[in-house]
C-alpha positions in Angstrom: 0.0 0.0 0.0 3.0 2.3 0.5 3.5 2.6 -3.3 -0.2 3.3 -3.8 0.1 6.1 -1.2 3.0 7.5 -3.2 1.0 7.3 -6.4 -1.9 9.2 -4.8 0.5 11.9 -3.5 2.2 12.1 -6.9 -1.2 12.4 -8.7 -2.3 15.2 -6.4 0.8 17.2 -7.0 0.6 16.5 -10.7 -3.0 17.8 -10.7 -1.9 21.0 -8.9 1.0 21.4 -11.5 -1.5 20.9 -14.3 -3.9 23.6 -13.1 -1.0 26.0 -12.7 0.6 25.1 -16.0 -2.4 25.1 -18.3 -2.8 28.8 -17.9 0.8 29.3 -19.0 0.2 27.0 -22.0 -3.0 28.8 -23.0 -1.2 32.2 -22.9 1.8 30.9 -24.8 -0.4 29.2 -27.4 -2.3 32.4 -28.1 0.3 35.2 -27.7 3.7 33.3 -27.7 4.5 34.9 -24.4 6.0 33.2 -21.3 3.6 34.4 -18.7 5.9 34.4 -15.7 3.6 36.6 -13.7 1.2 33.6 -13.6 2.9 32.7 -10.3 1.7 36.0 -8.8 -1.9 35.0 -9.8 -1.3 31.6 -8.1 -0.1 33.4 -4.9 -3.0 36.0 -5.1 -5.5 33.2 -5.2 -4.0 31.6 -2.2 -3.9 34.8 -0.2 -7.5 35.7 -1.1 -8.7 32.2 -0.2 -7.1 32.4 3.3 -8.0 36.0 4.1 -11.6 35.7 3.1 -12.0 32.3 4.8 -10.5 33.8 8.0 -12.7 36.9 7.8 -16.0 35.1 7.1 -15.4 31.7 8.7 -16.4 30.1 5.4 -13.8 28.2 3.3 -16.3 28.1 0.4 -16.5 31.9 0.4 -12.7 32.0 0.4 -12.5 30.0 -2.8 -15.4 31.8 -4.4 -13.7 35.1 -3.7 -10.4 33.9 -5.2 -12.2 32.7 -8.3 -13.9 36.1 -8.6 -10.8 38.3 -8.0 -8.1 36.4 -10.0 -9.8 36.4 -13.4 -10.1 40.1 -13.2 -6.5 40.4 -12.2 -5.5 38.1 -15.0 -7.4 40.2 -17.6 -5.9 43.4 -16.1 -2.4 41.9 -16.7 -3.2 41.4 -20.3 -4.8 44.8 -20.8 -2.3 46.9 -18.9 1.0 44.9 -19.2 1.0 42.7 -22.3 -1.3 44.4 -24.8 0.9 47.6 -25.1 4.0 45.4 -25.6 2.7 42.9 -28.2 4.3 45.0 -31.0 7.8 44.2 -29.5 9.9 41.1 -29.4 8.5 38.2 -27.2 11.3 38.7 -24.7 10.1 42.3 -23.9 6.7 41.2 -22.4 8.5 38.3 -20.7 10.8 40.7 -18.9 7.9 42.9 -17.9 6.2 39.7 -16.6 9.2 38.9 -14.4 9.1 42.5 -13.1 5.4 42.2 -12.2 6.1 38.9 -10.4 8.9 40.4 -8.3 6.7 43.5 -7.5 3.8 41.3 -6.4 6.0 39.1 -4.2 7.4 42.2 -2.5 3.8 43.6 -2.1 2.7 40.4 -0.4 5.7 40.6 1.9 5.0 44.2 2.9 1.2 43.7 3.3 1.1 40.3 5.0 4.6 39.8 6.4 7.6 37.6 5.6 6.1 34.6 7.5 2.8 34.7 5.6 -0.6 33.9 6.9 -2.4 30.7 8.0 -6.0 29.5 8.2 -7.6 30.1 11.6 -9.5 26.9 11.3 -8.2 24.3 9.0 -9.3 20.9 10.1 -9.4 19.6 6.5 -5.6 19.7 6.3 -5.4 16.9 8.8 -8.4 14.8 7.7 -7.9 11.6 5.7 -10.2 9.2 3.8 -9.9 5.5 3.8 -10.4 4.3 0.2 -9.9 0.6 -0.3 -7.3 0.5 2.5 -5.4 3.5 1.2 -5.3 6.6 3.3 -5.9 9.7 1.2 -5.8 13.2 2.6 -9.0 15.2 2.1 -7.2 18.0 0.4 -5.2 15.6 -1.9 -8.5 14.1 -2.9 -10.0 17.5 -3.5 -7.0 18.4 -5.8 -7.5 15.3 -7.9 -11.3 15.7 -8.1 -11.1 19.5 -8.8 -8.6 18.9 -11.6 -10.7 16.1 -13.1 -13.8 18.3 -13.1 -12.0 21.3 -14.4 -10.3 19.6 -17.3 -13.4 17.6 -18.4 -15.2 20.9 -18.3 -12.5 22.6 -20.4 -12.7 19.7 -22.9 -16.4 20.1 -23.2 -16.1 23.9 -23.6 -13.4 23.7 -26.3 -15.1 20.9 -28.3 -18.8 21.3 -27.8 -19.5 25.0 -27.6 -19.3 27.8 -30.1 -17.1 29.9 -27.7 -14.7 27.0 -27.3 -14.4 26.3 -31.0 -13.8 30.0 -31.7 -11.2 30.0 -29.0 -9.3 27.0 -30.5 -9.6 28.5 -34.0 -8.1 31.8 -32.8 -5.1 29.9 -31.2 -4.4 27.7 -34.2 -5.5 30.0 -37.2 -5.9 33.6 -35.9 -6.3 35.2 -39.3 -8.9 32.7 -40.5 -10.8 32.9 -37.2 -10.9 36.8 -37.5 -12.2 36.5 -41.1 -15.2 34.5 -39.7 -16.0 37.3 -37.2 -14.3 35.9 -34.1 -13.0 38.7 -31.9 -9.4 37.8 -30.9 -9.4 40.4 -28.1 -12.4 38.6 -26.4 -10.6 35.3 -26.8 -7.5 36.7 -25.1 -9.5 38.0 -22.2 -11.2 34.6 -21.9 -7.8 33.0 -22.0 -6.4 35.0 -19.1 -9.6 34.7 -17.1 -9.8 30.9 -17.3 -6.0 30.5 -16.8 -6.1 32.8 -13.7 -9.1 31.0 -12.2 -7.3 27.6 -12.5 -4.1 29.1 -10.9 -6.2 30.5 -8.1 -8.0 27.2 -7.4 -4.6 25.4 -7.3 -3.1 28.1 -5.0 -6.1 27.9 -2.6 -5.8 24.1 -2.4 -2.1 24.2 -1.8 -2.6 26.8 0.9 -5.2 24.5 2.5 -2.8 21.5 2.3 0.1 23.4 3.7 -1.9 25.6 6.1 0.3 28.4 5.1 0.6 31.2 2.4 3.9 33.0 2.2 5.1 35.6 -0.4 7.2 32.9 -2.2 4.4 30.3 -2.4 4.3 30.5 -6.2 8.1 30.8 -6.7 9.1 27.1 -7.1 5.8 26.1 -8.6 6.3 28.7 -11.4 9.7 27.2 -12.2 8.2 23.8 -12.4 5.3 25.0 -14.5 7.7 26.6 -17.0 9.6 23.3 -17.2 6.3 21.4 -17.6 5.1 23.5 -20.6 8.4 22.9 -22.3 8.3 19.2 -21.6 4.8 19.0 -22.8 5.5 20.9 -26.0 5.0 24.7 -25.9 1.4 25.6 -26.4 0.2 21.9 -26.3 -2.5 21.5 -23.6 -2.6 17.7 -23.8 1.2 17.5 -23.5 1.1 19.9 -20.5 -1.4 17.6 -18.7 0.7 14.6 -19.4 3.9 16.2 -18.3 2.3 17.5 -15.1 1.1 14.1 -14.0 4.4 12.5 -15.0 6.3 15.1 -13.0 4.2 14.6 -9.9 4.7 10.8 -10.0 8.4 11.1 -10.7 8.8 13.4 -7.7 6.8 11.1 -5.4 8.6 7.9 -6.3 12.0 9.6 -6.7 11.9 10.4 -3.0 12.3 6.6 -2.3 15.4 6.0 -4.4 17.3 9.3 -4.3 15.5 11.3 -1.6 18.5 10.9 0.7 20.7 12.9 -1.7 18.2 15.3 -3.4 15.0 17.0 -2.2 11.7 16.8 -4.0 12.3 19.9 -6.1 15.7 18.9 -7.2 14.4 15.5 -8.3 11.7 17.2 -10.4 14.2 19.4 -12.3 16.6 16.5 -12.8 13.8 14.4 -14.3 12.8 17.2 -16.6 16.4 17.7 -17.8 16.8 13.9 -18.4 13.5 13.7 -20.3 14.2 16.7 -22.5 17.6 15.2 -23.4 15.9 12.0 -24.4 12.8 13.6 -26.1 13.5 17.3 -26.9 10.3 17.5 -28.9 8.3 17.1 -25.7 6.1 14.2 -24.5 3.3 15.0 -26.8 5.5 14.9 -29.9 5.5 18.7 -30.4 8.9 20.3 -30.5 9.5 22.4 -27.4 11.3 25.2 -29.1 
């Protein structure tokens, strides 16, 4: 059962990475920009979840507030930061994105302190479920279920609705989509709103699992998310999902064999480097460059 427990842990982390990374993939697929500031959206979602939950006593309201605030923040990033810079080389908005991330981290540090904030009442972090003899943390289960629901919903949106089909068309064939009357600006706003909501959900669940939100909560996760979208094939959502789950499992099982020499994060990056050396085109067969 120990290996099953590790698989559940790996899948839960993989689902968190997926919810974080898909937003990056969506932005890159549409604008060819590495959206580094997505980590600030992840952190903002975590902070809003904790602060509203503590103020109201309702965890549900905390998540709803995060899902309301972060899409607006994500759209503001596009409108105020990226849109004026789209005429320049892709590295220009990327540098601006890094600057925004650093600014947001310092703002969180000034507003909420270096040590961060915790939930006043977080019994869920310590509750477990017994599923067929396997002990699964409630928050781990929530991560897996939330990711499954979200990505099934995204699949339905992008394949069965007019908005989703227009979205995909704008990503793959922007000029043709525009000739059919699809507004690319609306698609971009939708892109940032959905990606930001996913990051906020992941951030809130990670905060719940760790019972802590500090200014650097999105720092390492953002590095891993960037590695994941490269491994999955830049702009490839299916590849991103596959790479996220693979990375979560590699991290989890890697702690058994080399955990005495390397920590979890180092294992993840070592695995990404090794996989890219073997398969530089990415797991989905799309070249990552």
